[in-house]
C-alpha positions in Angstrom: 13.3 85.1 -56.8 14.6 82.1 -54.7 17.9 83.6 -53.5 16.7 85.3 -50.3 14.7 82.4 -49.3 17.4 80.0 -49.8 19.9 82.0 -47.8 17.4 82.2 -44.9 17.2 78.3 -45.1 20.8 77.9 -45.1 21.3 80.2 -42.2 18.7 78.2 -40.2 20.4 75.0 -41.3 23.8 76.2 -40.1 22.5 76.8 -36.8 20.5 73.7 -36.4 23.1 71.4 -37.8 26.2 73.0 -36.3 29.1 70.6 -36.7 27.8 68.7 -39.6 29.8 68.9 -42.9 27.7 69.8 -45.9 28.4 68.4 -49.4 25.4 69.5 -51.5 22.4 71.8 -51.9 19.9 71.0 -54.7 16.7 72.5 -56.3 14.1 69.6 -56.9 10.5 69.0 -57.0 9.5 71.6 -59.5 6.3 70.6 -61.1 4.2 71.7 -64.1 0.8 70.3 -65.4 0.8 71.4 -69.2 -1.6 74.3 -69.5 -3.0 74.2 -66.1 -0.5 74.7 -63.3 3.0 75.3 -62.4 4.6 74.8 -59.0 8.1 75.9 -57.9 10.9 73.8 -56.5 12.0 73.0 -53.1 15.6 73.2 -52.0 17.3 70.5 -50.1 20.7 69.9 -48.5 22.7 66.9 -47.1 25.6 66.5 -44.9 28.0 63.7 -44.7 26.6 63.0 -41.3 23.1 63.1 -42.6 23.8 60.5 -45.2 25.5 58.0 -42.9 22.7 58.3 -40.5 20.0 57.6 -43.0 21.9 55.2 -45.3 24.8 53.6 -43.4 26.9 51.9 -45.9 24.5 52.1 -48.7 26.7 54.7 -50.2 29.2 51.9 -51.2 26.5 49.9 -53.0 26.4 50.4 -56.8 22.6 50.4 -56.9 21.9 52.4 -53.9 24.6 55.1 -53.8 27.6 54.7 -56.0 27.1 57.5 -58.4 24.9 60.4 -59.4 21.6 58.1 -59.4 22.3 56.9 -56.0 20.9 58.0 -52.6 23.8 60.2 -51.9 22.8 62.6 -54.7 19.0 62.2 -54.7 17.3 65.0 -52.6 14.3 62.8 -51.8 16.7 60.5 -49.7 18.4 63.3 -47.9 18.0 64.3 -44.1 17.3 67.8 -45.0 15.2 67.3 -48.0 13.4 70.5 -47.9 14.5 74.0 -46.8 11.4 76.2 -46.5 10.7 78.3 -49.6 7.1 79.4 -48.6 7.3 83.2 -48.6 4.1 84.9 -49.5 5.7 86.6 -52.6 6.5 83.2 -54.1 3.1 81.8 -53.4 1.6 85.0 -55.2 4.1 84.5 -58.0 3.1 81.0 -58.6 -0.7 81.7 -58.6 -0.1 84.5 -61.1 2.1 82.2 -63.4 -0.5 79.4 -63.4 -3.2 81.9 -64.2 -1.1 83.4 -67.0 -0.4 80.0 -68.4 -4.1 78.9 -68.5 -4.9 82.0 -70.3 -2.7 81.4 -73.2 -1.9 78.8 -75.9 -0.1 75.6 -75.2 2.8 77.1 -77.2 2.9 80.1 -74.8 2.7 77.7 -71.8 5.7 75.9 -73.1 7.6 79.1 -73.4 6.7 80.1 -69.9 7.7 76.7 -68.6 11.1 76.8 -70.3 11.5 80.4 -69.0 10.8 79.1 -65.6 13.3 76.2 -65.9 15.9 78.9 -66.9 15.2 80.9 -64.0 15.8 78.0 -61.6 19.0 77.2 -63.3 20.2 80.8 -62.9 19.3 80.9 -59.2 21.4 77.7 -58.6 24.2 79.2 -60.5 24.2 82.3 -58.4 23.8 80.2 -55.1 26.8 78.0 -56.4 29.0 81.1 -56.9 28.0 82.4 -53.4 28.8 79.0 -51.8 32.3 78.8 -53.5 33.0 82.3 -52.3 31.8 81.5 -48.8 29.6 84.8 -48.6 26.3 85.4 -47.1 24.6 82.5 -45.2 27.3 80.1 -46.7 29.9 81.6 -44.6 28.3 80.0 -41.5 27.6 76.6 -43.1 30.4 74.1 -42.7 31.0 72.8 -46.3 33.0 70.0 -47.8 35.8 71.0 -50.2 33.8 69.8 -53.2 30.4 71.4 -52.0 28.1 71.7 -54.9 24.7 73.4 -55.9 22.7 71.8 -58.5 19.2 71.4 -60.1 17.9 67.7 -59.7 15.4 66.5 -62.2 15.9 62.8 -63.2 12.8 62.8 -65.5 14.3 65.2 -67.9 18.2 65.9 -68.2 19.4 64.1 -65.0 23.1 64.4 -64.6 23.5 66.6 -67.7 21.4 69.3 -65.9 23.5 68.9 -62.9 26.6 69.4 -64.8 25.4 73.0 -65.7 26.2 74.3 -62.3 28.9 72.0 -61.1 32.5 72.9 -62.3 33.9 70.4 -64.8 36.7 69.2 -62.7 34.6 68.7 -59.6 31.9 66.9 -61.7 34.5 64.5 -63.0 35.8 63.9 -59.6 32.4 63.3 -58.0 30.8 61.2 -60.8 33.5 59.4 -62.7 30.8 56.8 -63.8 29.2 59.5 -65.9 32.3 59.8 -68.2 32.6 55.9 -68.4 29.0 55.7 -69.3 29.3 58.4 -72.1 32.3 56.5 -73.4 30.5 53.3 -73.6 27.5 54.8 -75.4 29.7 56.5 -77.9 31.6 53.2 -78.5 28.3 51.6 -79.1 27.2 54.1 -81.5 30.2 53.5 -83.6 29.3 49.8 -84.0 27.6 48.4 -87.1 23.9 48.5 -86.9 23.4 44.9 -86.6 25.7 44.9 -83.5 23.8 47.8 -81.9 20.5 45.9 -82.3 22.0 42.6 -80.9 23.5 44.6 -77.8 20.2 46.6 -77.2 18.1 43.3 -77.3 20.6 42.0 -74.8 19.9 44.8 -72.5 16.2 43.9 -72.0 15.4 43.5 -68.4 18.7 45.3 -67.2 18.3 48.6 -65.3 22.0 49.6 -65.0 24.2 51.7 -67.4 25.5 52.1 -69.9 22.3 51.1 -71.6 19.1 50.5 -69.5 16.1 48.5 -70.6 14.1 51.5 -71.4 16.9 53.1 -73.2 17.3 49.9 -75.3 13.9 50.0 -76.5 14.1 53.6 -77.2 17.3 52.8 -79.4 15.7 49.9 -81.2 12.8 52.2 -82.1 15.1 54.7 -83.4 16.8 52.1 -85.6 13.3 51.2 -86.9 13.4 48.7 -89.9 16.9 47.6 -89.2 15.8 46.3 -85.8 12.6 44.3 -87.1 14.1 41.0 -88.0 16.1 40.6 -84.7 12.9 41.7 -82.7 10.8 39.1 -84.3 13.2 36.4 -83.3 13.4 38.0 -79.7 9.7 37.7 -79.1 10.4 34.0 -78.5 12.4 34.7 -75.3 10.3 33.6 -72.4 11.3 36.4 -70.0 11.6 39.5 -72.2 9.7 38.7 -75.4 7.1 41.3 -74.5 9.7 44.0 -74.9 10.4 43.0 -78.3 6.9 43.0 -79.0 6.6 46.5 -77.4 9.3 47.8 -79.6 7.7 46.5 -82.7 4.6 48.3 -81.5 6.4 51.6 -81.1 8.3 51.2 -84.4 4.8 50.9 -86.1 3.9 51.2 -89.7 5.3 50.8 -92.3 8.7 49.6 -90.9 7.3 47.0 -88.6 4.7 45.4 -91.3 7.1 42.4 -91.8 6.4 41.4 -88.2 2.7 40.9 -88.7 2.7 37.0 -89.2 4.9 36.5 -86.0 2.8 39.0 -84.0 -0.4 37.1 -85.1 1.1 33.8 -84.1 2.1 35.0 -80.6 -1.5 36.4 -80.0 -3.1 33.2 -81.3 -1.2 30.8 -79.4 -0.4 32.7 -76.3 3.2 33.7 -75.1 4.8 36.2 -72.8 4.7 38.6 -75.8 0.9 38.2 -76.5 -0.4 41.6 -75.0 2.0 43.6 -76.9 1.6 41.6 -80.0 -2.0 42.5 -79.9 -1.2 46.1 -79.5 1.3 46.0 -82.3 -1.2 44.4 -84.6 -3.7 47.2 -83.7 -1.2 49.9 -84.6 -0.2 48.1 -87.8 -3.8 48.4 -88.9 -4.8 44.6 -88.5 -8.1 45.6 -87.2 -10.1 42.9 -88.9 -7.9 40.2 -87.5 -8.3 41.5 -84.0 -12.0 42.0 -84.4 -12.3 38.2 -85.5 -10.6 37.2 -82.4 -12.6 39.3 -80.0 -16.0 38.3 -81.5 -17.8 35.8 -79.1 -17.8 32.9 -81.3 -15.7 29.9 -82.1 -13.3 28.5 -79.7 -11.4 31.7 -78.7 -10.7 31.8 -75.0 -11.7 34.6 -72.9 -8.1 35.8 -72.3 -7.3 35.9 -75.9 -10.5 37.8 -76.6 -9.5 40.6 -74.0 -6.1 40.8 -75.7 -7.6 41.3 -79.0 -10.0 44.1 -77.5 -6.7 45.7 -76.1 -5.2 45.8 -79.5 -8.3 47.3 -80.9 -8.5 49.9 -78.1 -4.8 50.8 -78.9 -5.6 51.5 -82.5 -8.3 54.4 -81.7 -9.8 56.4 -83.5 -9.6 54.0 -86.5 -10.9 51.1 -84.5 -14.1 52.8 -83.3 -16.2 51.2 -86.1 -14.9 47.7 -84.9 -15.4 48.3 -81.2 -19.0 49.7 -82.1 -19.7 46.5 -84.0 -18.6 44.4 -81.0 -20.8 46.3 -78.7 -23.7 45.9 -81.1 -23.8 42.2 -80.6 -25.1 43.0 -76.9 -23.3 40.2 -75.5 -22.9 40.9 -71.8 -19.4 39.5 -71.3 -18.0 41.1 -74.4 -19.6 44.5 -73.4 -18.0 44.2 -70.0 -14.7 43.6 -71.5 -14.8 46.5 -73.8 -16.0 48.8 -71.0 -13.2 47.8 -68.8 -10.8 48.3 -71.7 -12.1 51.8 -72.3 -12.4 52.8 -68.5 -11.4 56.5 -68.2 -7.9 56.6 -67.0 -6.9 53.2 -68.1 -6.6 53.7 -71.9 -5.8 57.2 -72.7 -4.6 58.1 -76.1 -3.8 61.3 -78.1 -5.9 62.0 -81.1 -4.7 64.7 -83.6 -6.8 67.4 -85.2 -7.6 65.3 -88.4 -9.4 62.7 -86.0 -11.7 65.5 -84.7 -14.6 64.4 -87.2 -14.3 61.0 -86.2 -14.7 61.8 -82.6 -17.6 64.0 -83.5 -19.3 61.0 -85.2 -18.5 58.7 -82.2 -20.0 61.4 -79.7 -23.4 60.5 -81.1 -22.8 56.6 -81.0 -25.5 54.7 -79.4 -23.1 53.1 -77.1 -22.4 55.1 -73.9 -19.0 53.6 -73.4 -17.6 54.9 -76.8 -19.2 58.3 -76.0 -17.5 58.4 -72.6 -14.2 57.7 -74.2 -14.7 60.6 -76.8 -15.4 62.9 -73.8 -11.9 62.0 -72.4 -10.2 61.9 -75.7 -11.3 65.5 -76.3 -9.2 66.8 -73.4 -6.0 65.7 -75.3 -3.3 68.3 -75.8 -3.0 67.0 -79.5 -6.3 68.8 -80.1 -5.3 72.2 -78.7 -5.0 73.7 -82.2 -8.8 72.9 -82.8 -9.7 74.0 -79.2 -12.9 75.9 -80.0 -14.3 73.1 -81.9 -13.5 70.4 -79.4 -14.8 72.8 -76.7 -18.1 73.0 -78.5 -18.3 69.1 -78.8 -17.8 68.9 -75.1 -20.4 71.4 -74.3 -22.8 69.6 -76.5 -22.2 66.4 -74.6 -23.4 68.0 -71.3 -26.9 67.2 -72.8 -26.1 63.5 -73.3 -28.6 61.0 -72.1 -25.8 59.3 -70.1 -25.0 61.0 -66.7 -21.3 59.7 -66.9 -20.9 61.3 -70.3 -22.2 64.5 -68.9 -19.9 64.3 -65.8 -16.8 63.5 -68.1 -17.7 66.4 -70.5 -18.0 68.8 -67.6 -14.8 67.6 -66.1 -13.0 68.1 -69.4 -14.3 71.4 -70.3 -12.7 72.7 -67.0 -9.6 70.7 -67.9 -9.0 72.3 -71.2 -8.9 75.9 -69.9 -9.2 78.9 -72.1 -11.4 77.3 -74.8 -13.9 76.1 -72.3 -14.7 79.7 -71.0 -16.9 80.1 -74.1 -19.3 77.5 -72.6 -19.6 78.7 -69.0 -23.4 79.2 -69.5 -23.7 75.6 -70.5 -21.7 74.6 -67.2 -23.9 76.9 -65.1 -27.0 75.1 -66.6 -25.4 71.8 -65.6 -25.5 72.8 -62.0 -29.1 71.9 -62.1 -28.5 68.4 -63.5 -30.5 65.7 -61.6 -27.4 63.7 -61.1 -25.4 65.1 -58.2 -22.1 63.9 -59.8 -22.7 65.8 -62.8 -23.5 69.1 -61.0 -20.5 68.7 -58.7 -18.3 68.2 -62.0 -19.9 71.4 -63.5 -19.2 73.5 -60.3 -15.6 72.2 -60.2 -15.1 73.1 -63.9 -16.5 76.6 -63.3 -14.1 77.0 -60.6 -11.2 76.0 -62.9 -12.2 78.4 -65.5 -12.7 81.3 -63.1 -10.2 84.2 -64.1 -7.0 84.4 -62.0 
């Protein structure tokens, strides 16, 4: 559905940038908010002259432009970042797609999004073929010999996605670093596991190929128990010990259990790894240990107490009883730290259906900060399979004695979509809430749930 719009944009570009030599056109910026909204891509283009104008010699800089990840191939850094794709037909299509997605299950939404991605790729292939043939608007656009059309989405497939519309020989010529990086990763995969672990840890804090810091952590998590001894030792590194603790937290139980003594030591004495050590202890079930550190007695300093509470927060829903016990002490400072740690938007987590009974119990807790947390947790995609039950819980929370709980319940009834529609009457009743913020949230939720 984009072909005609893109051709019109290319024709305008050919007139406006007469004399410039273009080397690429790319689809980019497509956006989907799972179960709620889907937005189409824009199309950008760039010329040799445009790249030189904006970035000068940056294209020779390894970090800035010397490969697929540099400014030369990033549409957000292009002179002609967006060719208008604003036809009324496209706007109507996306309103209909979003409405269709909201009316279905998350599985249906995922199929819709995948189909949308395939449609973008098909359009890019069609335009690439037209550009190579020099037909339509491309006949009037001055193009480099290796002019390419691709889909740019670094958050997902990156260069692998671009490769699907760029001929293999052209791709190899334009991006030789991709083949070199693939060869380096393949060579690493053939190494003994101990060497893979050593190399991955050596890449902490490094953000260049063949293995970035983020990829190194992911690889260590994949290796699991085999990586644990080396990660325990790596926590002592002053600059990147926190990444070792983070990897242990992500490995989790039971594989990371041997790290508990070292994690406990880092948390108690304080180190670069303390924050992630607390989170790892929470995920490894060391809740009594964390609760003891968080309790306002003894000589535990405030920073250590806050870290311990952060570890408990990371262990929800299992840690709700420990958090409730801390709040029951009615210590003002402690209550403030727990409240900040559970502030909506700062500590989201993804409960699964077995946790619903726990959430239902905490929804009636005497502590408003925990009830607020539950109102947020009920919006998680992980509870989609028990959608009607979580919607009923949110609807009941519209009658909570705490206005912020009521507001969050209204917001999240709108957010969950289809299952929230069974409780439109409760939302309409909330329009009369004495607190304006609750009434406003109910009004917005009703708008979200309106058909179409």
